[in-house]
C-alpha positions as CSV (number, residue, x, y, z in Angstrom):
1,M,42.1,111.8,81.3
2,S,42.4,113.8,78.1
3,S,44.0,112.1,75.1
4,V,46.3,113.7,72.6
5,L,43.4,113.6,70.1
6,D,41.1,115.6,72.3
7,A,40.1,119.1,71.2
8,D,40.0,121.8,73.9
9,F,37.6,124.6,73.0
10,R,37.2,125.9,76.5
11,S,39.3,129.0,76.0
12,D,42.2,130.4,74.0
13,T,44.0,130.7,77.3
14,V,44.8,126.9,77.0
15,T,47.3,127.6,74.2
16,Q,50.9,126.4,74.8
17,P,54.0,128.5,74.0
18,T,55.7,127.7,70.7
19,D,59.1,126.1,70.3
20,R,60.5,129.5,69.3
21,M,59.0,131.0,72.5
22,R,60.6,128.4,74.7
23,E,63.9,129.0,73.0
24,A,63.5,132.8,73.5
25,M,62.7,132.2,77.2
26,A,65.9,130.2,77.6
27,Q,68.1,132.8,75.9
28,A,66.4,136.0,77.2
29,Q,68.6,138.7,78.6
30,V,67.2,139.6,81.9
31,G,67.6,141.9,84.8
32,D,65.6,143.0,87.8
33,D,62.5,144.7,86.3
34,V,61.5,146.2,89.7
35,L,64.7,148.1,89.6
36,G,64.1,149.0,86.0
37,D,67.0,147.1,84.4
38,D,65.5,144.1,82.5
39,P,66.4,144.7,78.9
40,T,63.8,142.3,77.4
41,I,61.0,143.9,79.4
42,Q,62.2,147.3,78.2
43,K,62.2,146.1,74.6
44,L,58.7,144.6,74.9
45,E,57.3,147.8,76.4
46,E,58.9,150.0,73.8
47,E,57.7,147.9,71.0
48,F,54.1,147.7,72.2
49,A,54.0,151.5,72.9
50,R,55.3,152.1,69.3
51,L,52.9,149.6,67.8
52,F,49.8,151.3,69.4
53,G,51.0,154.9,69.1
54,K,51.3,155.4,72.9
55,E,54.1,157.1,74.8
56,A,54.8,154.2,77.2
57,A,53.8,150.7,78.2
58,L,53.9,148.4,81.3
59,F,54.1,144.6,81.4
60,F,51.7,142.8,83.8
61,P,51.2,139.2,84.8
62,S,47.6,139.2,83.9
63,G,44.9,141.2,82.0
64,T,42.8,141.5,85.1
65,M,45.6,143.1,87.0
66,A,46.3,145.5,84.1
67,N,42.6,146.5,83.8
68,Q,42.2,147.0,87.5
69,C,45.5,148.9,87.7
70,A,44.3,151.2,84.9
71,A,41.1,152.0,86.7
72,A,42.9,152.6,90.0
73,T,45.3,154.9,88.1
74,H,42.6,156.9,86.4
75,L,40.2,157.2,89.3
76,V,40.1,158.9,92.7
77,P,38.3,156.6,95.1
78,G,34.6,157.4,95.1
79,E,34.6,158.5,91.5
80,E,32.2,156.7,89.1
81,V,33.1,154.5,86.2
82,I,30.7,153.9,83.4
83,V,30.9,150.3,82.3
84,D,28.9,147.9,80.2
85,A,26.8,145.6,82.4
86,G,28.2,142.6,80.4
87,A,31.8,143.8,80.4
88,H,34.6,141.5,81.5
89,I,36.1,144.2,83.8
90,F,32.7,144.3,85.6
91,Q,31.5,140.7,85.4
92,F,34.6,138.6,85.6
93,E,37.3,140.4,87.6
94,G,36.2,139.6,91.2
95,G,34.6,143.0,91.9
96,G,38.0,144.7,91.6
97,L,36.6,148.0,90.4
98,S,35.1,148.7,93.8
99,R,37.6,146.8,96.0
100,I,40.8,148.0,94.3
101,A,40.0,151.3,92.7
102,G,37.3,152.2,95.2
103,A,35.0,153.0,92.2
104,H,31.4,153.8,92.2
105,L,29.9,151.8,89.4
106,R,27.4,152.9,86.8
107,T,26.4,150.0,84.5
108,L,24.7,150.5,81.2
109,D,23.1,147.9,78.9
110,S,24.8,147.6,75.6
111,A,24.1,146.0,72.2
112,N,27.1,144.0,71.1
113,G,29.3,146.1,73.3
114,Q,27.9,149.4,72.2
115,F,26.1,151.9,74.5
116,S,23.4,154.0,72.9
117,F,24.8,157.6,72.9
118,G,21.7,158.8,74.5
119,S,22.2,156.5,77.5
120,L,25.9,157.3,77.7
121,S,25.3,161.0,77.6
122,R,22.7,160.8,80.3
123,A,25.0,158.7,82.4
124,I,27.8,161.3,82.6
125,R,27.2,163.2,85.8
126,P,26.7,166.9,86.0
127,V,29.0,168.9,88.4
128,N,27.1,168.4,91.7
129,E,28.6,167.9,95.1
130,H,25.8,165.5,95.9
131,M,26.8,163.1,93.1
132,P,29.9,161.1,92.4
133,R,32.1,162.6,89.6
134,T,32.3,160.5,86.4
135,G,35.9,159.6,86.3
136,L,36.2,156.9,83.6
137,I,34.4,155.2,80.7
138,C,35.4,151.6,79.9
139,V,35.0,149.9,76.4
140,E,35.9,146.4,75.3
141,E,37.4,145.1,72.0
142,T,36.5,142.4,71.1
143,H,33.3,142.2,73.2
144,L,33.5,138.8,75.0
145,F,29.9,138.4,76.2
146,S,28.3,139.1,72.9
147,G,30.4,136.4,71.3
148,G,33.7,138.1,70.4
149,T,31.9,140.8,68.5
150,I,34.1,143.5,66.9
151,V,33.0,146.9,68.2
152,P,33.1,149.3,65.2
153,H,35.9,151.7,65.1
154,D,33.6,154.6,64.3
155,Y,31.7,153.9,67.5
156,L,34.9,154.0,69.5
157,V,35.9,157.3,67.9
158,E,32.5,158.8,68.9
159,V,32.8,157.5,72.5
160,H,36.3,158.9,72.8
161,G,35.2,162.3,71.4
162,L,32.2,162.5,73.8
163,A,34.4,161.6,76.7
164,K,37.1,164.1,75.8
165,H,34.5,166.8,75.6
166,H,33.6,166.1,79.2
167,G,37.2,165.6,80.3
168,I,36.8,161.9,81.0
169,P,39.4,159.3,80.1
170,V,38.5,156.1,78.2
171,H,40.1,152.8,79.1
172,M,39.9,149.9,76.5
173,D,40.0,146.3,77.6
174,G,41.6,145.0,74.4
175,A,42.3,141.4,75.7
176,R,41.3,140.0,72.3
177,L,41.8,143.1,70.2
178,W,44.3,141.0,68.1
179,N,41.4,138.9,66.8
180,A,39.5,142.1,65.8
181,Q,42.5,143.5,64.0
182,A,43.0,140.3,62.1
183,E,39.6,140.9,60.5
184,T,39.7,144.7,60.1
185,G,43.3,145.1,59.0
186,M,43.3,148.4,60.8
187,P,46.7,149.7,62.1
188,F,47.1,149.1,65.8
189,S,47.8,152.8,66.2
190,E,44.2,153.5,65.2
191,Y,43.0,151.5,68.2
192,G,45.4,153.4,70.4
193,A,44.0,156.7,69.2
194,V,40.5,156.1,70.4
195,C,41.3,155.6,74.1
196,D,43.5,157.0,76.8
197,S,44.7,153.7,78.1
198,L,44.6,150.3,76.5
199,M,45.3,146.7,77.7
200,V,46.1,143.8,75.4
201,S,46.6,140.2,76.4
202,L,49.5,138.0,75.3
203,S,48.2,134.7,76.9
204,K,45.2,134.1,74.8
205,G,45.3,133.7,71.0
206,L,49.0,134.8,70.9
207,S,49.9,131.7,72.9
208,C,52.2,133.3,75.4
209,P,52.2,131.5,78.8
210,V,51.8,134.7,80.9
211,G,51.3,138.4,80.4
212,S,49.4,141.5,79.4
213,V,50.5,145.0,78.5
214,L,49.0,148.3,79.6
215,M,49.7,151.4,77.5
216,G,49.1,155.1,77.8
217,D,50.9,158.4,78.0
218,G,54.1,158.7,80.0
219,Q,52.5,160.2,83.2
220,F,49.8,157.6,83.2
221,I,52.2,154.7,83.0
222,S,54.4,156.3,85.7
223,R,51.4,156.4,88.0
224,A,50.4,152.9,86.9
225,R,53.8,151.5,87.8
226,R,53.2,152.7,91.4
227,A,49.7,151.1,91.4
228,R,51.1,147.9,90.0
229,K,53.6,147.8,92.9
230,W,51.0,148.0,95.6
231,M,48.9,145.4,93.8
232,G,51.9,143.0,93.9
233,G,52.6,143.0,90.2
234,G,56.2,144.0,90.3
235,M,58.3,141.0,89.0
236,R,62.0,140.5,88.9
237,Q,63.6,138.6,85.9
238,A,60.3,138.8,84.0
239,G,62.1,139.2,80.7
240,I,61.9,135.4,80.5
241,L,58.1,135.9,80.0
242,A,58.3,139.1,78.0
243,A,60.5,137.3,75.4
244,C,57.5,135.3,74.3
245,G,55.5,138.5,73.6
246,L,58.1,139.7,71.2
247,I,58.1,136.3,69.3
248,A,54.2,136.3,69.2
249,L,54.1,139.5,67.2
250,E,55.7,137.8,64.2
251,E,54.9,134.1,64.8
252,T,51.4,133.6,66.3
253,M,49.6,137.0,65.5
254,P,49.4,136.1,61.8
255,L,47.5,132.9,62.6
256,L,44.5,134.6,64.3
257,A,42.6,135.0,61.0
258,D,42.5,131.2,60.8
259,D,41.2,130.9,64.3
260,N,38.4,133.4,63.4
261,S,37.6,131.5,60.2
262,R,37.4,128.1,62.0
263,C,35.0,129.6,64.5
264,R,32.7,130.8,61.7
265,R,32.9,127.4,60.1
266,L,31.8,125.7,63.3
267,G,29.0,128.2,63.7
268,G,27.8,127.4,60.2
269,V,27.5,123.7,61.0
270,V,25.6,124.5,64.2
271,L,22.9,126.3,62.2
272,G,21.8,122.9,60.9
273,L,21.5,121.1,64.3
274,D,18.4,120.6,66.3
275,G,18.8,121.3,70.1
276,V,21.1,124.2,70.0
277,R,21.1,127.6,68.4
278,L,23.4,130.6,68.1
279,A,23.3,132.9,71.1
280,Q,24.9,135.8,69.3
281,E,24.1,137.9,66.3
282,T,27.3,137.4,64.4
283,I,30.5,135.3,64.5
284,D,33.1,138.0,64.1
285,T,36.1,136.4,65.7
286,N,37.0,133.2,67.6
287,I,34.2,132.9,70.2
288,L,31.0,131.0,69.7
289,F,28.1,131.0,72.2
290,L,25.4,128.4,71.8
291,E,22.0,128.2,73.6
292,V,21.0,124.7,74.4
293,T,17.3,124.3,73.4
294,A,17.0,120.6,73.7
295,P,14.4,119.8,76.4
296,N,16.2,116.7,77.6
297,L,19.7,118.4,78.0
298,D,21.1,121.4,79.8
299,A,24.5,123.0,79.1
300,P,26.5,121.1,81.8
301,Q,25.1,117.8,80.6
302,L,26.0,118.6,77.0
303,V,29.5,119.6,78.2
304,A,29.9,116.1,79.8
305,A,28.5,114.4,76.7
306,L,31.0,116.2,74.5
307,A,33.9,115.5,76.9
308,D,33.1,111.8,76.5
309,R,33.7,112.3,72.8
310,G,37.0,114.2,73.3
311,I,35.6,117.7,72.8
312,H,36.1,120.0,75.8
313,T,34.0,123.2,76.1
314,L,32.6,125.4,78.8
315,A,29.1,125.8,80.3
316,L,28.3,129.3,81.3
317,G,25.0,128.8,83.1
318,E,22.2,126.3,82.7
319,R,21.7,126.9,78.9
320,L,24.8,128.6,77.6
321,L,27.7,126.9,76.0
322,R,31.0,128.4,74.8
323,F,33.5,127.4,72.2
324,V,36.7,129.3,71.6
325,T,39.0,128.5,68.7
326,H,42.8,129.0,68.8
327,R,46.0,127.8,67.1
328,H,45.7,124.2,68.6
329,I,42.3,123.8,67.0
330,T,42.5,122.4,63.5
331,D,39.9,121.9,60.7
332,E,39.7,118.2,61.8
333,H,38.9,119.3,65.4
334,V,36.1,121.5,64.1
335,D,34.7,118.6,62.1
336,R,34.9,116.3,65.1
337,A,33.2,118.9,67.3
338,A,30.4,119.2,64.9
339,Q,30.0,115.4,64.8
340,A,30.2,115.2,68.6
341,L,27.5,117.9,69.0
342,Q,25.2,116.0,66.5
343,E,25.7,112.7,68.4
344,A,25.2,114.2,71.8
345,L,22.1,116.0,70.8
346,S,20.5,112.9,69.2
347,Q,21.2,110.4,72.0
């Protein structure tokens, strides 16, 4: 059983709502959102649309549902989506692109979440009745599988420009976009300007218990509302949940720079340890992947050894270990994690 002194680095999804969030949940004005009359949901959607410079927004119970709804809204079944082979929407969402959107998938390798423009240009289908039509390009900010890497804004501008030239929409999975913005300081509207639809998560670093928000133009969101319905995402007095998202913008969002900094601090300690090495080029935000190189240990064994010392993390395969920092992780926890790693690797 975990003790109160344990440090949970498994994910930023383990974050608990703040006292202010719990109070806001208790006091939230609510209605039936399926009928369109929950005032707190309306306030949240209006605020997020304004923040990202979009016409409209839609509240979802999860980021996976929001991503899959976006794809199903953009695409006609049988059309092709160009997606990074390591993207969350492709790797970790249960095959939803094919099952829910009926999409034909075209995966491209990327470097830190970036396609080469040559490969992207070649992947866009010509008009040909024998080929699927390219109907969507997906990007991700931050890029999870390369270690929370910040995808450069200039790159996103160029992808959007190329897609617009071909009449293809771009969807951004911005689950942890908040952590990128904490580093870049870029207005959120600049992120909204480089995509046609955008999803952000509330239940990771922002510490809300549930929720993600999908944004786009008014017609897109109107169609997405219908898709959300047949996906089972319509909720009733959901303003109780949305109230946390409004609090997060002013309470927990300003803390994300500290999460990023602590992750870099942990990564710096790891550089001096024998038996593990960084499995990413940079530590931009709050995610750290380590490759276990010790011949007498694999990642699951190291996870177990760390858990015995009160440090909880995730094994993603035989040799890959992941740490994620968040607002419940302190400087003391980082120091204890570093010590636990050193002890486990030297046993």
